[in-house]
Backbone bond lengths (Angstrom), bond angles and torsions (degrees), N, CA, C in turn:
res aa  C-N    CA-C-N  psi(-1)  N-CA   C-N-CA  omega(-1)  CA-C   N-CA-C  phi
1 M - - - 1.479 - - 1.497 103.26 -
2 D 1.370 116.97 135.10 1.332 124.99 -175.27 1.589 110.86 -83.76
3 R 1.313 116.36 153.93 1.550 129.88 -177.79 1.482 106.66 -46.30
4 E 1.329 121.07 -51.18 1.453 124.38 -170.66 1.541 107.55 -61.09
5 T 1.405 116.73 -39.97 1.477 117.21 -170.29 1.559 105.13 -76.86
6 I 1.329 116.30 -34.38 1.550 119.98 -179.42 1.481 102.29 -62.25
7 N 1.283 122.79 -56.38 1.467 126.08 -172.51 1.547 107.87 -56.12
8 Y 1.380 115.24 -45.30 1.517 116.22 -178.18 1.468 116.53 -61.38
9 V 1.375 117.94 -40.19 1.441 125.85 178.06 1.584 107.29 -66.38
10 I 1.265 119.49 -50.75 1.509 125.32 -178.46 1.439 107.07 -58.71
11 R 1.289 121.14 -45.45 1.504 123.64 -171.10 1.488 109.15 -76.83
12 Y 1.335 119.43 -45.86 1.464 118.12 -164.63 1.639 108.50 -105.25
13 F 1.195 118.84 -1.63 1.537 121.42 179.13 1.514 108.67 -134.91
14 S 1.260 120.32 38.74 1.473 125.98 -178.74 1.532 108.59 -64.15
15 E 1.298 117.13 -27.44 1.507 114.05 -176.39 1.555 114.13 -67.01
16 L 1.343 110.18 -11.44 1.517 116.34 175.92 1.572 111.37 -86.51
17 L 1.234 124.64 2.96 1.449 127.43 178.06 1.502 103.68 -80.73
18 T 1.391 113.31 144.62 1.416 121.25 171.16 1.553 110.23 -68.91
19 E 1.281 117.80 163.24 1.526 117.10 -177.51 1.450 110.27 -63.02
20 D 1.358 118.86 -38.85 1.497 120.50 176.64 1.393 114.34 -64.47
21 E 1.470 117.36 -38.53 1.485 120.51 173.78 1.478 109.54 -59.13
22 A 1.273 120.09 -44.44 1.487 124.32 -175.13 1.505 109.50 -61.82
23 L 1.317 114.73 -47.55 1.457 123.85 -177.76 1.652 110.60 -63.63
24 A 1.390 114.65 -37.31 1.413 117.28 175.77 1.496 112.08 -71.48
25 L 1.365 120.88 -34.09 1.415 124.23 175.47 1.484 108.20 -64.86
26 N 1.311 125.89 -40.91 1.428 129.78 -173.07 1.558 102.30 -77.94
27 H 1.394 121.22 -37.99 1.489 119.52 176.85 1.530 111.40 -62.97
28 H 1.228 115.44 -40.78 1.559 115.94 175.91 1.490 113.33 -65.81
29 M 1.245 120.15 -38.40 1.533 122.08 -173.22 1.549 102.59 -77.81
30 Y 1.243 126.76 -41.46 1.451 126.49 178.78 1.562 114.81 -67.40
31 T 1.356 112.85 -36.35 1.387 117.97 178.86 1.598 110.20 -69.08
32 L 1.360 118.82 -34.88 1.336 120.53 177.03 1.520 113.79 -71.38
33 K 1.360 112.04 -38.48 1.538 116.49 178.62 1.479 112.86 -66.72
34 S 1.289 118.08 -25.76 1.458 123.71 -179.36 1.466 122.68 -105.17
35 A 1.393 108.71 9.02 1.501 118.34 -174.58 1.550 114.81 -56.53
36 E 1.254 121.82 -29.90 1.482 124.50 -177.20 1.589 113.87 -109.30
37 N 1.392 113.56 9.07 1.432 116.26 -178.34 1.440 107.26 -139.86
38 T 1.492 114.78 97.33 1.488 119.07 -177.32 1.414 111.92 -63.54
39 S 1.339 124.95 -35.94 1.458 123.55 -176.26 1.538 106.90 -67.58
40 L 1.226 119.36 -43.62 1.544 122.34 173.58 1.630 109.37 -54.07
41 R 1.283 113.69 -54.26 1.453 119.87 -178.79 1.550 108.42 -54.08
42 N 1.389 115.66 -48.43 1.455 113.12 -179.36 1.486 116.46 -63.76
43 K 1.403 116.59 -33.41 1.420 123.76 176.55 1.601 108.42 -65.69
44 M 1.364 115.98 -40.22 1.466 118.87 -177.51 1.478 104.35 -66.40
45 A 1.282 120.50 -45.85 1.538 125.06 -171.97 1.561 104.54 -65.51
46 E 1.382 116.16 -37.80 1.524 120.89 -179.84 1.610 106.00 -63.16
47 L 1.267 121.72 -41.31 1.500 127.20 -178.45 1.438 113.58 -77.28
48 G 1.337 115.73 -8.32 1.560 119.80 179.60 1.478 114.10 86.33
49 W 1.453 118.91 7.21 1.386 116.94 -175.89 1.565 109.14 -84.40
50 I 1.327 120.57 -18.61 1.424 124.28 170.15 1.550 104.28 -106.22
51 N 1.213 113.99 124.56 1.474 119.39 -171.21 1.561 112.15 -104.32
52 S 1.307 119.21 136.69 1.468 120.51 -179.52 1.482 109.68 -106.09
53 D 1.253 120.26 2.96 1.476 124.12 -177.93 1.531 105.71 -60.88
54 P 1.426 114.03 128.83 1.492 116.09 -179.59 1.452 114.95 -63.68
55 E 1.291 118.40 -27.32 1.473 121.23 -178.78 1.596 106.12 -69.40
56 I 1.213 119.88 -37.30 1.504 123.91 177.18 1.498 113.27 -67.77
57 T 1.347 117.48 -46.95 1.450 124.88 -178.49 1.524 106.87 -69.45
58 R 1.304 117.63 -34.42 1.502 122.78 178.67 1.663 108.26 -55.19
59 L 1.322 116.44 -41.48 1.456 123.72 -179.32 1.473 111.28 -55.21
60 L 1.341 113.27 -35.92 1.490 121.14 -172.26 1.534 112.70 -97.76
61 E 1.296 121.46 0.51 1.442 120.51 -172.70 1.435 116.84 -65.17
62 L 1.284 117.39 -28.33 1.403 122.07 177.44 1.440 118.50 -87.43
63 G 1.382 114.48 4.84 1.476 124.57 177.75 1.601 109.65 104.72
64 Y 1.357 111.93 157.78 1.409 116.09 -169.09 1.565 111.43 -71.26
65 E 1.322 110.35 -35.26 1.598 114.04 178.94 1.460 111.23 -65.32
66 V 1.260 122.42 -34.92 1.489 125.16 -178.61 1.514 104.37 -72.02
67 F 1.325 116.94 -37.52 1.566 122.15 -178.42 1.502 107.35 -60.70
68 E 1.424 114.33 -48.75 1.448 117.82 -176.20 1.554 108.73 -63.20
69 Q 1.244 116.86 -43.20 1.463 121.03 -179.18 1.472 111.68 -61.32
70 N 1.415 118.31 -44.96 1.435 119.04 172.70 1.473 118.49 -58.65
71 V 1.252 116.78 -39.36 1.438 130.24 179.57 1.610 109.98 -60.22
72 V 1.301 113.39 -53.66 1.450 122.07 -178.20 1.588 110.85 -66.83
73 T 1.384 112.34 -38.94 1.503 114.44 176.89 1.516 111.36 -62.30
74 R 1.405 111.68 -43.92 1.536 114.93 179.21 1.386 113.55 -57.56
75 I 1.376 116.96 -44.17 1.412 123.81 -177.55 1.597 109.83 -60.30
76 M 1.362 111.45 -49.71 1.558 117.21 -176.83 1.476 110.23 -68.63
77 V 1.344 120.55 -16.08 1.520 116.60 178.53 1.558 103.69 -93.74
78 E 1.341 123.25 -37.58 1.472 125.12 -171.58 1.499 112.20 -82.57
79 V 1.415 115.08 -47.47 1.543 113.79 -175.77 1.624 107.44 -137.85
80 P 1.355 117.72 60.97 1.453 116.33 177.16 1.514 116.42 -56.80
81 Q 1.358 115.22 -31.50 1.474 125.11 -176.80 1.507 108.72 -64.48
82 K 1.314 122.33 -17.20 1.443 121.92 -178.31 1.564 111.70 -97.63
83 V 1.277 113.79 3.74 1.620 113.66 -179.60 1.494 101.72 -115.84
84 F 1.280 113.84 128.66 1.485 123.98 178.82 1.523 106.53 -113.55
85 F 1.360 111.23 117.34 1.469 121.21 175.97 1.556 108.54 -91.91
86 N 1.308 111.56 112.67 1.519 120.53 -179.39 1.522 110.84 -80.36
87 N 1.324 120.97 77.50 1.477 119.94 -175.45 1.605 108.34 -89.73
88 C 1.305 113.48 149.92 1.440 126.93 179.35 1.551 104.65 -66.67
89 P 1.341 116.62 126.87 1.519 118.30 176.67 1.463 111.78 -68.92
90 K 1.396 123.74 -12.05 1.410 121.85 -177.89 1.558 107.59 -92.87
91 C 1.394 109.72 -60.93 1.560 115.64 -171.67 1.565 111.22 -96.09
92 N 1.277 116.00 -12.09 1.422 119.58 178.72 1.529 114.95 73.11
93 K 1.367 119.43 13.48 1.470 119.18 -178.80 1.535 108.71 -94.20
94 L 1.294 114.39 155.54 1.412 120.78 -176.11 1.531 113.29 -61.85
95 A 1.309 118.70 124.94 1.342 120.32 169.97 1.615 121.29 -67.60
96 R 1.300 122.11 168.13 1.421 116.54 -170.33 1.511 109.22 -74.16
97 T 1.371 120.10 -29.99 1.518 116.38 -177.35 1.513 101.10 -138.80
98 P 1.345 119.43 169.50 1.333 128.88 -178.65 1.664 109.54 -68.68
99 Y 1.308 114.39 -21.39 1.392 119.78 -178.59 1.503 120.18 -108.33
100 A 1.446 110.52 8.50 1.531 115.54 -177.60 1.472 110.90 -72.43
101 K 1.284 119.55 152.39 1.383 126.11 -178.21 1.510 110.15 -130.00
102 Q 1.363 117.31 15.10 1.453 120.61 172.44 1.533 106.82 -143.08
103 C 1.292 113.84 135.68 1.549 120.58 -175.73 1.579 108.82 -77.97
104 R 1.283 110.36 137.61 1.492 115.72 -178.32 1.502 104.76 -88.93
105 H 1.346 122.49 -9.35 1.401 125.49 -172.82 1.631 106.94 -97.01
106 C 1.216 119.05 -50.58 1.492 125.74 -170.25 1.571 111.80 -110.55
107 G 1.282 114.55 -13.70 1.448 123.89 -176.20 1.525 117.51 74.46
108 Y 1.322 117.76 3.49 1.416 121.36 178.85 1.569 112.15 -60.36
109 S 1.329 119.34 141.36 1.418 124.54 179.48 1.467 112.07 -117.22
110 W 1.247 118.72 132.79 1.479 127.15 178.40 1.468 115.28 -123.31
111 H 1.369 114.07 33.15 1.450 119.01 177.72 1.408 112.47 -61.87
112 Y 1.345 127.28 -28.58 1.385 130.07 -173.31 1.629 107.29 -77.72
113 I 1.331 117.34 -16.27 1.500 113.86 -175.92 1.559 107.04 -89.08
114 T 1.357 112.10 134.69 1.475 109.66 -177.92 1.465 106.20 -114.21
């Protein structure tokens, strides 16, 4: 699965993540944001934004990209009917959002199609 598809599913269908996957996603984001500021990292850990649960950190142990790939693969196996890929009718590439009506790749507009 390509990077664009993985980002699309994670960004626009995050409600399909399990609770642990959502916690791991937040853990990764807040760990990166506080990488150079230990007082900020301590505050985030205190607030529960950075999770020390071994189950959560285990999801990320092979790296963030592998984690994202595994999440999207699970979603596409378990509930593919809940994911809508908005592909351009002309070039068949993935649009920027599920509601986009103009292709960022070829410029084709399908606003008139309902």
